[in-house]
C-alpha positions, 0 to 999 in steps of 0.5 A: 880845108874843112870840106876837103878833110871831110871828103878825105875822111869819108872816103877813107871810111867808105874804103875801110867798110866797102873793101872787106864787104866786097871781098866777103860778098864775092867769097859767098856769092861767087862760083867756086871750082876747087880741084887738084890741078887748080890748087897745085903750087906753081912758082915760075913755071916749076911744077914740083916745088917741094924738092931737095935743096941740092937737086939741079935747078935750071939756071935760065931763070937766074940769067933772065932775071939778070938780063932784066936787071941790066935793061932796067938799069938802062932805063934809069940812065935814059931818063936823066939823058932825056931830061937834059937832052937840049943842054947835052947837045950833039955830044950827048946824043952821040954818047947815048947812041953809043950807050944804046948801041952797046946794050943792043949789041949785048941783047943781040949776043944774049939772044944768039947764045940761046939764053932767052930760048926755053926749049 
């Protein structure tokens, strides 16, 4: 117990000392190349971020975010299914293929409707 506690505290102290030291060393020893183009703020592919709040905004950013959330939730449903696959049997496999088929159909619809095209 004492050895592992000593090792853990030594690692924490080393990280607390070494990380700031490394950050400062890279700041002073590294090559700096500041220019106007590099320091320009870019948020999500939009160059001009300082605009009026009532200007038109491209809704494709929101649509891609919603599509990402839908397929992220799909993964949440796939994990418990994969864990309980043996207990679910053939019914569980067919049910998951139906679920995946609906989601793939939705992805095909989204792709054909042009939501994922940026030009």
